[in-house]
MIMI-205575 format. One record per residue: x, y, z of N, C-alpha, C, O in turn. Coordinates in Angstrom, 3 decimals. Example, Ala and Ser with C-alpha at 12.3 -4.5 7.8 and 13.67 -1.06 7.14 Angstrom:
REM residues 2
nu->13.190 nv->-5.690 nw->7.800 cau->12.300 cav->-4.500 caw->7.800 cu->13.200 cv->-3.300 cw->7.800 ou->14.236 ov->-3.319 ow->8.465 $
nu->12.850 nv->-2.250 nw->7.080 cau->13.670 cav->-1.060 caw->7.140 cu->12.900 cv->0.030 cw->7.870 ou->13.409 ov->1.138 ow->8.039 $
END
This chain:
REM residues 27
nu->119.787 nv->65.805 nw->92.170 cau->118.490 cav->66.017 caw->91.507 cu->118.703 cv->66.007 cw->89.989 ou->119.617 ov->66.647 ow->89.470 $
nu->117.855 nv->65.282 nw->89.308 cau->117.995 cav->65.180 caw->87.849 cu->117.408 cv->66.416 cw->87.164 ou->116.674 ov->67.192 ow->87.775 $
nu->117.744 nv->66.579 nw->85.899 cau->117.242 cav->67.729 caw->85.144 cu->115.722 cv->67.677 cw->85.030 ou->115.052 ov->68.708 ow->85.084 $
nu->115.180 nv->66.459 nw->84.871 cau->113.727 cav->66.311 caw->84.725 cu->113.015 cv->66.774 cw->85.993 ou->111.992 ov->67.454 ow->85.921 $
nu->113.560 nv->66.401 nw->87.160 cau->112.941 cav->66.815 caw->88.421 cu->112.980 cv->68.331 cw->88.568 ou->112.014 ov->68.944 ow->89.023 $
nu->114.111 nv->68.937 nw->88.177 cau->114.224 cav->70.392 caw->88.273 cu->113.212 cv->71.058 cw->87.344 ou->112.612 ov->72.074 ow->87.695 $
nu->113.027 nv->70.481 nw->86.159 cau->112.073 cav->71.033 caw->85.194 cu->110.654 cv->70.969 cw->85.745 ou->109.899 ov->71.935 ow->85.635 $
nu->110.291 nv->69.844 nw->86.333 cau->108.951 cav->69.689 caw->86.899 cu->108.743 cv->70.673 cw->88.043 ou->107.657 ov->71.230 ow->88.200 $
nu->109.793 nv->70.886 nw->88.844 cau->109.695 cav->71.829 caw->89.954 cu->109.465 cv->73.239 cw->89.424 ou->108.655 ov->73.987 ow->89.972 $
nu->110.178 nv->73.603 nw->88.358 cau->110.007 cav->74.921 caw->87.758 cu->108.581 cv->75.091 cw->87.236 ou->107.966 ov->76.140 ow->87.425 $
nu->108.060 nv->74.050 nw->86.577 cau->106.696 cav->74.120 caw->86.040 cu->105.686 cv->74.295 cw->87.169 ou->104.746 ov->75.080 ow->87.044 $
nu->105.873 nv->73.570 nw->88.266 cau->104.955 cav->73.665 caw->89.400 cu->104.991 cv->75.074 cw->89.985 ou->103.951 ov->75.642 ow->90.321 $
nu->106.202 nv->75.636 nw->90.105 cau->106.327 cav->76.989 caw->90.645 cu->105.655 cv->78.003 cw->89.731 ou->104.946 ov->78.892 ow->90.203 $
nu->105.874 nv->77.874 nw->88.415 cau->105.282 cav->78.814 caw->87.466 cu->103.759 cv->78.739 cw->87.493 ou->103.091 ov->79.773 ow->87.470 $
nu->103.201 nv->77.526 nw->87.543 cau->101.738 cav->77.390 caw->87.571 cu->101.178 cv->78.021 cw->88.846 ou->100.101 ov->78.617 ow->88.830 $
nu->101.924 nv->77.885 nw->89.960 cau->101.489 cav->78.481 caw->91.223 cu->101.512 cv->80.005 cw->91.134 ou->100.574 ov->80.671 ow->91.572 $
nu->102.591 nv->80.557 nw->90.562 cau->102.718 cav->82.011 caw->90.423 cu->101.617 cv->82.551 cw->89.515 ou->101.007 ov->83.576 ow->89.819 $
nu->101.361 nv->81.867 nw->88.408 cau->100.323 cav->82.311 caw->87.471 cu->98.950 cv->82.272 cw->88.150 ou->98.130 ov->83.167 ow->87.945 $
nu->98.704 nv->81.243 nw->88.950 cau->97.429 cav->81.139 caw->89.662 cu->97.279 cv->82.305 cw->90.634 ou->96.195 ov->82.876 ow->90.755 $
nu->98.355 nv->82.658 nw->91.325 cau->98.304 cav->83.778 caw->92.264 cu->98.019 cv->85.082 cw->91.518 ou->97.202 ov->85.888 ow->91.962 $
nu->98.697 nv->85.287 nw->90.378 cau->98.504 cav->86.516 caw->89.602 cu->97.073 cv->86.624 cw->89.095 ou->96.489 ov->87.707 ow->89.133 $
nu->96.501 nv->85.532 nw->88.625 cau->95.129 cav->85.582 caw->88.115 cu->94.157 cv->85.881 cw->89.258 ou->93.170 ov->86.591 ow->89.063 $
nu->94.432 nv->85.345 nw->90.442 cau->93.566 cav->85.619 caw->91.592 cu->93.620 cv->87.099 cw->91.950 ou->92.597 ov->87.706 ow->92.264 $
nu->94.822 nv->87.678 nw->91.900 cau->94.978 cav->89.102 caw->92.220 cu->94.262 cv->89.950 cw->91.168 ou->93.625 ov->90.948 ow->91.505 $
nu->94.364 nv->89.560 nw->89.904 cau->93.738 cav->90.332 caw->88.826 cu->92.214 cv->90.265 cw->88.898 ou->91.534 ov->91.172 ow->88.418 $
nu->91.671 nv->89.201 nw->89.491 cau->90.212 cav->89.066 caw->89.588 cu->89.630 cv->90.146 cw->90.496 ou->88.516 ov->90.617 ow->90.266 $
nu->90.380 nv->90.540 nw->91.524 cau->89.848 cav->91.487 caw->92.496 cu->89.691 cv->92.891 cw->91.912 ou->89.253 ov->93.804 ow->92.610 $
END
């Protein structure tokens, strides 16, 4: 796996985590 692919994977994971946190904070 290239560094670019790992970076994109990290970004996708972070955006998912942030989305989950914002959903929890809405409640």
